[in-house]
All heavy atoms as a GROMACS GRO file, in nm:
protein
  451
    1MET      N    1 -10.610  12.485  -9.212
    1MET     CA    2 -10.580  12.603  -9.283
    1MET      C    3 -10.433  12.584  -9.349
    1MET      O    4 -10.338  12.630  -9.288
    1MET     CB    5 -10.584  12.730  -9.206
    1MET     CG    6 -10.721  12.784  -9.176
    1MET     SD    7 -10.737  12.936  -9.252
    1MET     CE    8 -10.872  13.006  -9.170
    2GLY      N    9 -10.436  12.526  -9.453
    2GLY     CA   10 -10.303  12.496  -9.532
    2GLY      C   11 -10.276  12.602  -9.638
    2GLY      O   12 -10.374  12.682  -9.670
    3ILE      N   13 -10.158  12.594  -9.698
    3ILE     CA   14 -10.143  12.682  -9.806
    3ILE      C   15 -10.198  12.619  -9.928
    3ILE      O   16 -10.175  12.501  -9.957
    3ILE     CB   17  -9.985  12.701  -9.822
    3ILE    CG1   18  -9.926  12.770  -9.708
    3ILE    CG2   19  -9.952  12.777  -9.951
    3ILE    CD1   20  -9.777  12.782  -9.713
    4GLU      N   21 -10.275  12.703 -10.013
    4GLU     CA   22 -10.331  12.641 -10.132
    4GLU      C   23 -10.225  12.619 -10.226
    4GLU      O   24 -10.128  12.684 -10.256
    4GLU     CB   25 -10.429  12.733 -10.193
    4GLU     CG   26 -10.555  12.755 -10.114
    4GLU     CD   27 -10.652  12.844 -10.192
    4GLU    OE1   28 -10.650  12.844 -10.318
    4GLU    OE2   29 -10.726  12.922 -10.115
    5VAL      N   30 -10.230  12.493 -10.295
    5VAL     CA   31 -10.131  12.456 -10.396
    5VAL      C   32 -10.131  12.556 -10.510
    5VAL      O   33 -10.027  12.592 -10.561
    5VAL     CB   34 -10.156  12.307 -10.445
    5VAL    CG1   35 -10.057  12.275 -10.550
    5VAL    CG2   36 -10.133  12.216 -10.334
    6GLY      N   37 -10.248  12.590 -10.563
    6GLY     CA   38 -10.262  12.680 -10.674
    6GLY      C   39 -10.197  12.824 -10.645
    6GLY      O   40 -10.133  12.882 -10.716
    7GLY      N   41 -10.219  12.871 -10.520
    7GLY     CA   42 -10.161  12.986 -10.474
    7GLY      C   43 -10.012  12.989 -10.466
    7GLY      O   44  -9.941  13.076 -10.513
    8LEU      N   45  -9.961  12.887 -10.416
    8LEU     CA   46  -9.817  12.854 -10.402
    8LEU      C   47  -9.758  12.846 -10.539
    8LEU      O   48  -9.647  12.907 -10.573
    8LEU     CB   49  -9.781  12.740 -10.319
    8LEU     CG   50  -9.631  12.714 -10.290
    8LEU    CD1   51  -9.571  12.828 -10.222
    8LEU    CD2   52  -9.617  12.588 -10.209
    9LEU      N   53  -9.809  12.770 -10.623
    9LEU     CA   54  -9.757  12.750 -10.763
    9LEU      C   55  -9.769  12.880 -10.842
    9LEU      O   56  -9.688  12.919 -10.914
    9LEU     CB   57  -9.835  12.639 -10.833
    9LEU     CG   58  -9.803  12.500 -10.788
    9LEU    CD1   59  -9.891  12.398 -10.866
    9LEU    CD2   60  -9.663  12.462 -10.798
   10GLY      N   61  -9.874  12.951 -10.826
   10GLY     CA   62  -9.891  13.089 -10.888
   10GLY      C   63  -9.776  13.185 -10.837
   10GLY      O   64  -9.725  13.261 -10.919
   11LEU      N   65  -9.751  13.184 -10.714
   11LEU     CA   66  -9.640  13.266 -10.662
   11LEU      C   67  -9.505  13.226 -10.708
   11LEU      O   68  -9.427  13.311 -10.755
   11LEU     CB   69  -9.645  13.258 -10.506
   11LEU     CG   70  -9.532  13.343 -10.442
   11LEU    CD1   71  -9.546  13.487 -10.463
   11LEU    CD2   72  -9.533  13.318 -10.277
   12ILE      N   73  -9.480  13.095 -10.724
   12ILE     CA   74  -9.350  13.040 -10.776
   12ILE      C   75  -9.343  13.087 -10.927
   12ILE      O   76  -9.238  13.138 -10.967
   12ILE     CB   77  -9.340  12.888 -10.766
   12ILE    CG1   78  -9.317  12.861 -10.610
   12ILE    CG2   79  -9.226  12.838 -10.848
   12ILE    CD1   80  -9.331  12.717 -10.584
   13HIS      N   81  -9.453  13.074 -11.000
   13HIS     CA   82  -9.450  13.115 -11.136
   13HIS      C   83  -9.425  13.264 -11.157
   13HIS      O   84  -9.352  13.302 -11.242
   13HIS     CB   85  -9.585  13.076 -11.205
   13HIS     CG   86  -9.582  13.125 -11.343
   13HIS    ND1   87  -9.661  13.239 -11.379
   13HIS    CD2   88  -9.539  13.072 -11.459
   13HIS    CE1   89  -9.639  13.256 -11.507
   13HIS    NE2   90  -9.566  13.160 -11.569
   14LEU      N   91  -9.486  13.341 -11.073
   14LEU     CA   92  -9.478  13.491 -11.077
   14LEU      C   93  -9.323  13.523 -11.049
   14LEU      O   94  -9.271  13.602 -11.127
   14LEU     CB   95  -9.556  13.554 -10.974
   14LEU     CG   96  -9.547  13.712 -10.964
   14LEU    CD1   97  -9.591  13.785 -11.096
   14LEU    CD2   98  -9.625  13.767 -10.845
   15ILE      N   99  -9.261  13.468 -10.957
   15ILE     CA  100  -9.117  13.495 -10.926
   15ILE      C  101  -9.030  13.449 -11.042
   15ILE      O  102  -8.941  13.522 -11.087
   15ILE     CB  103  -9.077  13.413 -10.800
   15ILE    CG1  104  -9.150  13.479 -10.675
   15ILE    CG2  105  -8.934  13.420 -10.778
   15ILE    CD1  106  -9.132  13.400 -10.546
   16VAL      N  107  -9.061  13.329 -11.110
   16VAL     CA  108  -8.981  13.286 -11.210
   16VAL      C  109  -9.000  13.382 -11.339
   16VAL      O  110  -8.901  13.408 -11.400
   16VAL     CB  111  -9.005  13.140 -11.251
   16VAL    CG1  112  -8.949  13.097 -11.379
   16VAL    CG2  113  -8.969  13.047 -11.132
   17ALA      N  114  -9.121  13.420 -11.363
   17ALA     CA  115  -9.152  13.507 -11.469
   17ALA      C  116  -9.079  13.640 -11.457
   17ALA      O  117  -9.024  13.697 -11.557
   17ALA     CB  118  -9.300  13.530 -11.488
   18ILE      N  119  -9.080  13.700 -11.335
   18ILE     CA  120  -9.012  13.829 -11.318
   18ILE      C  121  -8.863  13.810 -11.329
   18ILE      O  122  -8.794  13.897 -11.392
   18ILE     CB  123  -9.052  13.882 -11.170
   18ILE    CG1  124  -9.198  13.923 -11.165
   18ILE    CG2  125  -8.952  13.992 -11.134
   18ILE    CD1  126  -9.234  13.960 -11.034
   19TRP      N  127  -8.806  13.696 -11.273
   19TRP     CA  128  -8.664  13.675 -11.300
   19TRP      C  129  -8.636  13.656 -11.451
   19TRP      O  130  -8.532  13.723 -11.492
   19TRP     CB  131  -8.629  13.536 -11.227
   19TRP     CG  132  -8.485  13.503 -11.244
   19TRP    CD1  133  -8.378  13.555 -11.188
   19TRP    CD2  134  -8.440  13.402 -11.330
   19TRP    NE1  135  -8.268  13.482 -11.236
   19TRP    CE2  136  -8.301  13.386 -11.314
   19TRP    CE3  137  -8.507  13.310 -11.414
   19TRP    CZ2  138  -8.231  13.296 -11.393
   19TRP    CZ3  139  -8.425  13.208 -11.485
   19TRP    CH2  140  -8.292  13.204 -11.471
   20ALA      N  141  -8.710  13.592 -11.526
   20ALA     CA  142  -8.690  13.569 -11.666
   20ALA      C  143  -8.702  13.714 -11.738
   20ALA      O  144  -8.611  13.739 -11.825
   20ALA     CB  145  -8.793  13.478 -11.730
   21ILE      N  146  -8.791  13.802 -11.710
   21ILE     CA  147  -8.805  13.924 -11.771
   21ILE      C  148  -8.683  14.011 -11.737
   21ILE      O  149  -8.622  14.078 -11.831
   21ILE     CB  150  -8.935  13.994 -11.724
   21ILE    CG1  151  -9.056  13.927 -11.786
   21ILE    CG2  152  -8.935  14.137 -11.768
   21ILE    CD1  153  -9.185  13.960 -11.733
   22ILE      N  154  -8.636  14.011 -11.620
   22ILE     CA  155  -8.515  14.082 -11.574
   22ILE      C  156  -8.396  14.033 -11.654
   22ILE      O  157  -8.314  14.100 -11.707
   22ILE     CB  158  -8.482  14.066 -11.430
   22ILE    CG1  159  -8.598  14.151 -11.356
   22ILE    CG2  160  -8.351  14.125 -11.384
   22ILE    CD1  161  -8.592  14.129 -11.198
   23LYS      N  162  -8.387  13.895 -11.674
   23LYS     CA  163  -8.266  13.840 -11.752
   23LYS      C  164  -8.279  13.881 -11.898
   23LYS      O  165  -8.167  13.908 -11.952
   23LYS     CB  166  -8.268  13.689 -11.742
   23LYS     CG  167  -8.244  13.639 -11.596
   23LYS     CD  168  -8.106  13.694 -11.547
   23LYS     CE  169  -8.001  13.589 -11.542
   23LYS     NZ  170  -7.872  13.645 -11.490
   24VAL      N  171  -8.397  13.880 -11.952
   24VAL     CA  172  -8.408  13.928 -12.082
   24VAL      C  173  -8.371  14.076 -12.100
   24VAL      O  174  -8.301  14.112 -12.199
   24VAL     CB  175  -8.552  13.903 -12.130
   24VAL    CG1  176  -8.581  13.974 -12.272
   24VAL    CG2  177  -8.588  13.753 -12.151
   25ALA      N  178  -8.418  14.161 -12.015
   25ALA     CA  179  -8.381  14.304 -12.013
   25ALA      C  180  -8.234  14.328 -11.997
   25ALA      O  181  -8.182  14.415 -12.058
   25ALA     CB  182  -8.458  14.371 -11.904
   26GLN      N  183  -8.166  14.235 -11.925
   26GLN     CA  184  -8.028  14.263 -11.913
   26GLN      C  185  -7.939  14.187 -12.022
   26GLN      O  186  -7.818  14.210 -12.027
   26GLN     CB  187  -7.975  14.202 -11.773
   26GLN     CG  188  -8.036  14.272 -11.650
   26GLN     CD  189  -8.000  14.204 -11.526
   26GLN    OE1  190  -7.960  14.089 -11.524
   26GLN    NE2  191  -8.015  14.284 -11.420
   27SER      N  192  -8.005  14.119 -12.102
   27SER     CA  193  -7.927  14.048 -12.214
   27SER      C  194  -7.873  14.141 -12.317
   27SER      O  195  -7.913  14.264 -12.316
   27SER     CB  196  -8.014  13.940 -12.281
   27SER     OG  197  -8.104  14.005 -12.359
   28SER      N  198  -7.781  14.085 -12.404
   28SER     CA  199  -7.728  14.171 -12.507
   28SER      C  200  -7.814  14.166 -12.637
   28SER      O  201  -7.762  14.218 -12.744
   28SER     CB  202  -7.584  14.119 -12.535
   28SER     OG  203  -7.590  13.988 -12.575
   29ALA      N  204  -7.932  14.121 -12.630
   29ALA     CA  205  -8.012  14.106 -12.751
   29ALA      C  206  -8.058  14.249 -12.790
   29ALA      O  207  -8.056  14.343 -12.711
   29ALA     CB  208  -8.131  14.020 -12.723
   30SER      N  209  -8.109  14.271 -12.915
   30SER     CA  210  -8.149  14.396 -12.958
   30SER      C  211  -8.283  14.436 -12.886
   30SER      O  212  -8.352  14.346 -12.831
   30SER     CB  213  -8.173  14.384 -13.111
   30SER     OG  214  -8.291  14.306 -13.143
   31GLY      N  215  -8.318  14.562 -12.895
   31GLY     CA  216  -8.443  14.605 -12.826
   31GLY      C  217  -8.560  14.545 -12.865
   31GLY      O  218  -8.649  14.501 -12.783
   32ILE      N  219  -8.589  14.518 -12.999
   32ILE     CA  220  -8.710  14.460 -13.042
   32ILE      C  221  -8.711  14.308 -13.003
   32ILE      O  222  -8.813  14.254 -12.974
   32ILE     CB  223  -8.731  14.472 -13.188
   32ILE    CG1  224  -8.870  14.437 -13.244
   32ILE    CG2  225  -8.622  14.400 -13.270
   32ILE    CD1  226  -8.971  14.535 -13.204
   33SER      N  227  -8.593  14.244 -13.000
   33SER     CA  228  -8.587  14.112 -12.956
   33SER      C  229  -8.623  14.094 -12.802
   33SER      O  230  -8.697  14.007 -12.768
   33SER     CB  231  -8.438  14.059 -12.986
   33SER     OG  232  -8.441  13.916 -12.949
   34LYS      N  233  -8.570  14.180 -12.735
   34LYS     CA  234  -8.602  14.188 -12.589
   34LYS      C  235  -8.758  14.208 -12.572
   34LYS      O  236  -8.816  14.132 -12.483
   34LYS     CB  237  -8.531  14.312 -12.520
   34LYS     CG  238  -8.384  14.280 -12.498
   34LYS     CD  239  -8.321  14.397 -12.426
   34LYS     CE  240  -8.173  14.381 -12.417
   34LYS     NZ  241  -8.113  14.488 -12.340
   35LEU      N  242  -8.814  14.300 -12.643
   35LEU     CA  243  -8.960  14.326 -12.635
   35LEU      C  244  -9.039  14.206 -12.667
   35LEU      O  245  -9.129  14.170 -12.596
   35LEU     CB  246  -9.001  14.445 -12.728
   35LEU     CG  247  -9.144  14.483 -12.732
   35LEU    CD1  248  -9.199  14.527 -12.582
   35LEU    CD2  249  -9.176  14.583 -12.831
   36LEU      N  250  -9.000  14.141 -12.776
   36LEU     CA  251  -9.077  14.019 -12.827
   36LEU      C  252  -9.062  13.905 -12.723
   36LEU      O  253  -9.157  13.836 -12.695
   36LEU     CB  254  -9.026  13.969 -12.963
   36LEU     CG  255  -9.061  14.070 -13.075
   36LEU    CD1  256  -8.996  14.019 -13.205
   36LEU    CD2  257  -9.208  14.076 -13.096
   37TRP      N  258  -8.945  13.885 -12.666
   37TRP     CA  259  -8.934  13.781 -12.561
   37TRP      C  260  -9.018  13.809 -12.436
   37TRP      O  261  -9.072  13.723 -12.385
   37TRP     CB  262  -8.775  13.765 -12.514
   37TRP     CG  263  -8.706  13.675 -12.615
   37TRP    CD1  264  -8.611  13.710 -12.695
   37TRP    CD2  265  -8.732  13.530 -12.623
   37TRP    NE1  266  -8.568  13.591 -12.760
   37TRP    CE2  267  -8.640  13.482 -12.724
   37TRP    CE3  268  -8.820  13.440 -12.567
   37TRP    CZ2  269  -8.639  13.348 -12.760
   37TRP    CZ3  270  -8.812  13.303 -12.601
   37TRP    CH2  271  -8.717  13.264 -12.700
   38ILE      N  272  -9.009  13.939 -12.394
   38ILE     CA  273  -9.089  13.974 -12.280
   38ILE      C  274  -9.243  13.952 -12.298
   38ILE      O  275  -9.315  13.897 -12.214
   38ILE     CB  276  -9.064  14.120 -12.239
   38ILE    CG1  277  -8.924  14.120 -12.178
   38ILE    CG2  278  -9.164  14.168 -12.133
   38ILE    CD1  279  -8.864  14.265 -12.157
   39LEU      N  280  -9.284  14.001 -12.419
   39LEU     CA  281  -9.429  13.976 -12.457
   39LEU      C  282  -9.472  13.827 -12.458
   39LEU      O  283  -9.560  13.790 -12.411
   39LEU     CB  284  -9.464  14.049 -12.585
   39LEU     CG  285  -9.462  14.191 -12.576
   39LEU    CD1  286  -9.485  14.260 -12.722
   39LEU    CD2  287  -9.570  14.254 -12.488
   40PHE      N  288  -9.373  13.745 -12.515
   40PHE     CA  289  -9.399  13.612 -12.531
   40PHE      C  290  -9.414  13.535 -12.380
   40PHE      O  291  -9.501  13.460 -12.367
   40PHE     CB  292  -9.284  13.539 -12.607
   40PHE     CG  293  -9.309  13.395 -12.644
   40PHE    CD1  294  -9.405  13.367 -12.732
   40PHE    CD2  295  -9.229  13.293 -12.596
   40PHE    CE1  296  -9.433  13.231 -12.770
   40PHE    CE2  297  -9.247  13.159 -12.633
   40PHE     CZ  298  -9.344  13.134 -12.724
   41ILE      N  299  -9.311  13.587 -12.299
   41ILE     CA  300  -9.319  13.533 -12.156
   41ILE      C  301  -9.459  13.578 -12.088
   41ILE      O  302  -9.516  13.493 -12.015
   41ILE     CB  303  -9.201  13.583 -12.077
   41ILE    CG1  304  -9.073  13.517 -12.132
   41ILE    CG2  305  -9.216  13.557 -11.926
   41ILE    CD1  306  -8.935  13.577 -12.084
   42LEU      N  307  -9.501  13.697 -12.116
   42LEU     CA  308  -9.616  13.750 -12.051
   42LEU      C  309  -9.748  13.686 -12.102
   42LEU      O  310  -9.837  13.654 -12.025
   42LEU     CB  311  -9.628  13.897 -12.058
   42LEU     CG  312  -9.523  13.975 -11.974
   42LEU    CD1  313  -9.534  14.120 -12.010
   42LEU    CD2  314  -9.536  13.944 -11.824
   43PHE      N  315  -9.756  13.670 -12.236
   43PHE     CA  316  -9.880  13.618 -12.298
   43PHE      C  317  -9.897  13.470 -12.298
   43PHE      O  318 -10.010  13.425 -12.316
   43PHE     CB  319  -9.895  13.686 -12.434
   43PHE     CG  320  -9.928  13.829 -12.433
   43PHE    CD1  321  -9.851  13.924 -12.488
   43PHE    CD2  322 -10.044  13.879 -12.374
   43PHE    CE1  323  -9.873  14.065 -12.484
   43PHE    CE2  324 -10.088  14.008 -12.373
   43PHE     CZ  325  -9.993  14.099 -12.423
   44PHE      N  326  -9.788  13.400 -12.299
   44PHE     CA  327  -9.783  13.255 -12.295
   44PHE      C  328  -9.700  13.206 -12.174
   44PHE      O  329  -9.590  13.157 -12.196
   44PHE     CB  330  -9.727  13.193 -12.426
   44PHE     CG  331  -9.796  13.250 -12.542
   44PHE    CD1  332  -9.736  13.345 -12.623
   44PHE    CD2  333  -9.922  13.195 -12.594
   44PHE    CE1  334  -9.806  13.397 -12.741
   44PHE    CE2  335  -9.982  13.244 -12.693
   44PHE     CZ  336  -9.934  13.343 -12.778
   45PRO      N  337  -9.761  13.220 -12.058
   45PRO     CA  338  -9.676  13.208 -11.932
   45PRO      C  339  -9.595  13.082 -11.923
   45PRO      O  340  -9.474  13.087 -11.922
   45PRO     CB  341  -9.787  13.209 -11.825
   45PRO     CG  342  -9.896  13.282 -11.881
   45PRO     CD  343  -9.891  13.258 -12.026
   46LEU      N  344  -9.653  12.970 -11.926
   46LEU     CA  345  -9.573  12.844 -11.903
   46LEU      C  346  -9.492  12.812 -12.025
   46LEU      O  347  -9.377  12.786 -12.013
   46LEU     CB  348  -9.668  12.724 -11.871
   46LEU     CG  349  -9.596  12.602 -11.834
   46LEU    CD1  350  -9.503  12.617 -11.719
   46LEU    CD2  351  -9.696  12.494 -11.800
   47ILE      N  352  -9.552  12.815 -12.134
   47ILE     CA  353  -9.483  12.774 -12.265
   47ILE      C  354  -9.362  12.879 -12.297
   47ILE      O  355  -9.257  12.851 -12.326
   47ILE     CB  356  -9.578  12.777 -12.390
   47ILE    CG1  357  -9.686  12.667 -12.366
   47ILE    CG2  358  -9.508  12.756 -12.520
   47ILE    CD1  359  -9.628  12.526 -12.349
   48GLY      N  360  -9.403  13.012 -12.263
   48GLY     CA  361  -9.312  13.116 -12.290
   48GLY      C  362  -9.183  13.102 -12.203
   48GLY      O  363  -9.074  13.122 -12.247
   49LEU      N  364  -9.202  13.060 -12.070
   49LEU     CA  365  -9.084  13.042 -11.991
   49LEU      C  366  -9.007  12.927 -12.036
   49LEU      O  367  -8.881  12.928 -12.031
   49LEU     CB  368  -9.134  13.021 -11.843
   49LEU     CG  369  -9.180  13.141 -11.763
   49LEU    CD1  370  -9.241  13.114 -11.637
   49LEU    CD2  371  -9.067  13.243 -11.747
   50ILE      N  372  -9.075  12.817 -12.067
   50ILE     CA  373  -8.997  12.706 -12.116
   50ILE      C  374  -8.913  12.729 -12.244
   50ILE      O  375  -8.797  12.704 -12.257
   50ILE     CB  376  -9.087  12.580 -12.136
   50ILE    CG1  377  -9.151  12.534 -11.999
   50ILE    CG2  378  -9.010  12.470 -12.214
   50ILE    CD1  379  -9.260  12.440 -12.013
   51VAL      N  380  -8.972  12.799 -12.338
   51VAL     CA  381  -8.905  12.826 -12.464
   51VAL      C  382  -8.800  12.921 -12.443
   51VAL      O  383  -8.683  12.909 -12.490
   51VAL     CB  384  -9.015  12.884 -12.576
   51VAL    CG1  385  -8.937  12.932 -12.696
   51VAL    CG2  386  -9.108  12.776 -12.611
   52TRP      N  387  -8.832  13.024 -12.353
   52TRP     CA  388  -8.716  13.128 -12.323
   52TRP      C  389  -8.599  13.047 -12.258
   52TRP      O  390  -8.484  13.082 -12.288
   52TRP     CB  391  -8.768  13.232 -12.227
   52TRP     CG  392  -8.657  13.318 -12.176
   52TRP    CD1  393  -8.587  13.425 -12.231
   52TRP    CD2  394  -8.589  13.300 -12.045
   52TRP    NE1  395  -8.500  13.466 -12.149
   52TRP    CE2  396  -8.498  13.398 -12.041
   52TRP    CE3  397  -8.622  13.223 -11.934
   52TRP    CZ2  398  -8.412  13.406 -11.927
   52TRP    CZ3  399  -8.541  13.230 -11.819
   52TRP    CH2  400  -8.437  13.322 -11.817
   53PHE      N  401  -8.630  12.965 -12.166
   53PHE     CA  402  -8.516  12.893 -12.094
   53PHE      C  403  -8.433  12.806 -12.190
   53PHE      O  404  -8.314  12.803 -12.188
   53PHE     CB  405  -8.577  12.800 -11.989
   53PHE     CG  406  -8.470  12.734 -11.905
   53PHE    CD1  407  -8.403  12.806 -11.805
   53PHE    CD2  408  -8.441  12.599 -11.922
   53PHE    CE1  409  -8.294  12.744 -11.732
   53PHE    CE2  410  -8.342  12.536 -11.843
   53PHE     CZ  411  -8.282  12.613 -11.751
   54VAL      N  412  -8.500  12.747 -12.296
   54VAL     CA  413  -8.428  12.666 -12.390
   54VAL      C  414  -8.352  12.751 -12.503
   54VAL      O  415  -8.250  12.726 -12.542
   54VAL     CB  416  -8.524  12.561 -12.453
   54VAL    CG1  417  -8.457  12.486 -12.567
   54VAL    CG2  418  -8.572  12.467 -12.346
   55ALA      N  419  -8.429  12.841 -12.559
   55ALA     CA  420  -8.385  12.911 -12.675
   55ALA      C  421  -8.368  13.068 -12.664
   55ALA      O  422  -8.345  13.139 -12.761
   55ALA     CB  423  -8.486  12.894 -12.794
   56GLY      N  424  -8.387  13.128 -12.538
   56GLY     CA  425  -8.384  13.261 -12.524
   56GLY      C  426  -8.251  13.327 -12.540
   56GLY      O  427  -8.153  13.255 -12.548
   57PRO      N  428  -8.238  13.462 -12.539
   57PRO     CA  429  -8.106  13.531 -12.546
   57PRO      C  430  -8.016  13.484 -12.431
   57PRO      O  431  -8.048  13.483 -12.322
   57PRO     CB  432  -8.151  13.675 -12.552
   57PRO     CG  433  -8.284  13.684 -12.486
   57PRO     CD  434  -8.347  13.546 -12.505
   58LYS      N  435  -7.899  13.460 -12.475
   58LYS     CA  436  -7.795  13.425 -12.375
   58LYS      C  437  -7.697  13.535 -12.359
   58LYS      O  438  -7.669  13.618 -12.438
   58LYS     CB  439  -7.708  13.293 -12.424
   58LYS     CG  440  -7.803  13.180 -12.465
   58LYS     CD  441  -7.873  13.122 -12.338
   58LYS     CE  442  -7.941  12.997 -12.379
   58LYS     NZ  443  -8.073  12.986 -12.340
   59GLY      N  444  -7.630  13.538 -12.244
   59GLY     CA  445  -7.521  13.642 -12.222
   59GLY      C  446  -7.583  13.758 -12.146
   59GLY      O  447  -7.696  13.781 -12.145
   60GLY      N  448  -7.489  13.839 -12.095
   60GLY     CA  449  -7.526  13.950 -12.016
   60GLY      C  450  -7.493  14.073 -12.078
   60GLY      O  451  -7.507  14.171 -12.120
   0.00000   0.00000   0.00000
């Protein structure tokens, strides 16, 4: 009875996605920009996180 790889990866992805959404919400970007980034992260999980990490709103 080991830990499923898919379950563990899914949990890691969920934690990273929640962290990214919190960082977007705390950023100095405009309201609509925050909303669009959050929707992008939610609807395109892996690609959204990668793009956000590279090009997302910076600063607190």
